[in-house]
N, C-alpha and C positions, 0 to 999 in steps of 0.2 A: 418673193420676200428678199430684201437686200440685207447684207450683213453689216454690222456696226462698223463705222469707220472713225478713226481718231486722227486728230491733227498732231503735229510734232509736240505741241505744248501738252496735249492730253497724254500722249505716250510718255513724255518726260515726267509728268506728274504721277502717273501710275507706277513708274519705275523708281521714282524718288530722286531724280537728277534734274539738272537744268535743261532747258530746251537746247542750249548751245551744246551741252555734252551729248544729248540725244543725237543731234545732227552730226557731231563728230563720230559717234558710234556707228551711225548709218554710213557715213563716208568711208570709215575704216572697215566696213563689212563685219562689224561686231554686233550689229543689231539687224533685225529684218529690214529688207529693202521695201520701199513702198511699191505697190503695184503700178504698172505703167499708167500714165495719164494723170489728170488733175481732177479734184472735186469740182463738179459743175457749179455748185452754189458758191464756193469760196475761191475757186481758182488756185487752190493750194494742193500740195501732195498730202495724201492721207494714208493711213496704215490700217490693215485689218486688225481689229481689236483682239480677236481670238489669237492671231499669230503673235501679237505683242505680249499678250498674257502668257502664252505657252513659252515664248523665248525667256521672259522674265522669271518664270518658275524654274527654269533650268540654270539660271545664273548662279555662280558660286557667291558666297557671302563676301562682304566688304573685307579686304585684306587677305583674301584667300590666295595662297601661292599656287597658282595653276601650272607653274613651270616645274613643280616638283612631283615626284612619284614617291609613295611610301611603300615599303615592304616590311613585314614583321621580322624581327630578329628571332633567334631560337627561343627566346623567353617571351615572345609575343609583343615586345615593344616596337613601335614604328621607327624605322630608320629612313630618312629621306634620301632619295636618289636624284641627284641633279645631272645635268649633261656631262660634267667632268667625270662623275662616277661612272656613268654609262659608257663613255668613251674609254675610260681607264679599264673597265671590265672587258671591253672589246679588244683592246690592245693586249691585255694579259692573256686573253683567250688565244690570240694570234701567236703570242710568244711561247705559251705553254700549252701543248696539245693534250695534256692529261693531268689528273690529280697527282699530288705529291711532286710535281715538277717545281723546281726553284729557279727563279730568274733574279737578276740583279735590278736594283732600282735605276742604275745608270742605263740599263737596256730599255727599261720602260721610258725613261726620259728621252732616249734616242728615238724610240717609236713615236712619241709625241711630236718630236721635231720633224720626223719624216711624214707624219700625218699631214702637216701643214705644207711641207715642201712638195710632196707628191701630188696632192689634190689641189688643182688650180680652181678651187671653189671656196665659197664662204664657209668657214668651219662652224661647228655648232657653238663655238665660244668666240671671244674676241679674237682679233687677227693674230695675236701672238699666243704661243703655247702657255698653258696655265702655269702659275707660280708653283714653287716647291710646296708652299703651304696648301694651295688648292689640291695638289696631287696627294699630299699627306692626308687631307680631309677625306678625299675620295677613297684612299686606301683604308683609312679608319672605318669608313662606312662599310666597305666590303668585308673588313675584319669583323665588325659587329654582326653582319649578316651570316658569317661563318663561311664565306667563299674563299678567304685567304687568311694567312698568317703572315705578318711582316715584322722585321726588325730594322735596324738602322740601314742595312745595305741590301737585304734580300727579301724576296716575296715568294712564299710557298703557296701553291694552289691546294686548298683543302676540299673544295666542292666545285668541281669543274662544271657540273650541270647547272648549279646556281649561278655561276659566273656567266654562262651562256644565256641564261634567262634574264639576267640583269643587262647584259650587252644588247639584248633584243628589245629593250624597253622603248626604243625610238619609234 
């Protein structure tokens, strides 16, 4: 007994996208690859229907931000953690070895600069260091979670364990 096979058009219809978009997903390795060979009747690539259905059931909904992680704040409200926040937590962890340690924001900015100067690799962010606003948003997220307290010039670590947990989100 053979398993059901779908054409690219059938896969796209099942998923609710155009055939062109389906082919783009396959080319970008965002959708299941077709098994080797071609359908003997049509001479086209076909996909295992069960594999396509399983893949589609695991897809996030339209507009889902899959680049963000959410952690609950002390009151249970979700706080999103983006790559800037994760890297900021890692840099603060490196700067401050324990709770109640205070570091300056200028030291954090210097760590961000060294992050890109020392690693000759593609950073998790655009090629330049994040803006002051992006770092402030990252610090605000860490503050909401209870990992730090910060004022205009200083950052105090209030929960070092949580800071490490956030830094290990990658």
